C-alpha positions in Angstrom: -177.7 110.6 -30.6 -180.7 108.3 -30.9 -180.3 104.6 -30.9 -181.8 102.5 -33.7 -184.6 100.0 -33.1 -182.0 97.2 -33.5 -179.7 98.7 -30.9 -182.6 99.0 -28.4 -183.8 95.4 -28.9 -182.3 92.9 -26.5 -180.2 90.2 -28.1 -181.7 86.7 -28.2 -179.3 84.1 -26.9 -179.1 80.8 -28.9 -177.8 78.0 -26.7 -177.2 74.3 -27.2 -176.6 71.9 -24.3 -175.2 68.5 -25.1 -175.9 65.9 -22.4 -175.5 62.1 -22.0 -178.9 60.7 -21.1 -180.2 61.6 -17.7 -176.9 61.2 -15.8 -176.4 63.1 -12.6 -174.1 65.6 -14.4 -176.5 66.0 -17.3 -179.5 66.6 -15.0 -177.6 69.1 -13.0 -176.4 71.0 -16.1 -180.0 71.2 -17.4 -181.3 72.5 -14.1 -178.5 75.0 -13.8 -178.8 76.5 -17.3 -182.6 76.7 -17.1 -182.3 78.5 -13.8 -179.7 81.0 -15.2 -181.7 81.6 -18.3 -184.9 82.1 -16.4 -183.2 84.6 -14.1 -181.0 86.5 -16.5 -182.5 86.0 -20.0 -186.2 85.8 -19.5 -187.9 85.8 -22.9 -184.5 86.3 -24.6 -183.2 82.8 -25.3 -183.6 79.6 -27.1 -182.2 76.4 -25.5 -181.9 73.2 -27.3 -180.9 70.1 -25.3 -179.3 67.4 -27.3 -178.8 63.9 -25.9 -175.6 62.5 -27.5 -176.8 58.9 -26.8 -179.8 59.6 -29.2 -177.9 61.8 -31.6 -174.2 60.7 -31.6 -173.5 62.4 -34.9 -174.2 65.8 -33.2 -170.9 65.3 -31.3 -168.9 65.3 -34.5 -170.9 68.1 -36.1 -170.3 70.4 -33.2 -166.8 69.3 -32.0 -168.1 68.0 -28.7 -165.4 66.2 -26.7 -167.2 65.8 -23.4 -170.6 66.0 -21.9 -172.3 68.1 -20.6 -171.2 70.9 -22.9 -172.9 74.2 -23.4 -172.5 76.1 -26.7 -173.4 79.8 -26.9 -174.0 80.2 -30.7 -175.3 83.8 -30.4 -174.6 86.5 -29.6 -171.2 86.2 -31.1 -168.5 85.2 -30.3 -169.4 81.6 -30.1 -168.2 80.0 -26.8 -168.2 76.5 -25.3 -168.3 75.5 -21.6 -167.9 72.0 -20.3 -169.3 70.7 -17.0 -172.4 70.7 -15.0 -172.7 74.5 -15.1 -172.7 74.8 -11.3 -170.2 77.7 -11.3 -172.7 80.5 -11.9 -170.0 83.2 -12.2 -168.2 81.2 -14.9 -171.4 80.5 -16.8 -172.4 84.2 -16.7 -168.9 85.2 -17.9 -169.1 82.7 -20.8 -172.5 84.1 -21.7 -171.2 87.7 -21.3 -173.9 88.5 -18.8 -173.1 90.9 -16.0 -174.7 90.2 -12.7 -176.8 93.1 -11.4 -175.3 94.7 -8.4 
């Protein structure tokens, strides 16, 4: 059975990362998610970093209760993860990415 073009195309991940200025936790979360995306999702992701100090309304629009918070909007299901994203296994699990091995 042949796969359709859509089934063969890799999914594009749509990610939002909410941070609080350039705090230690925010800086660490940015570095961690960029590293993960570059390693596992090269060319297959969009990452928007939102500073809740500059855009406080974004907290309410996205039900953010703490910072940093990562939201995976696509592929579905949508998931949220709080913290500095230093637990790589947990981040990969939330993103539904299997580590090669």
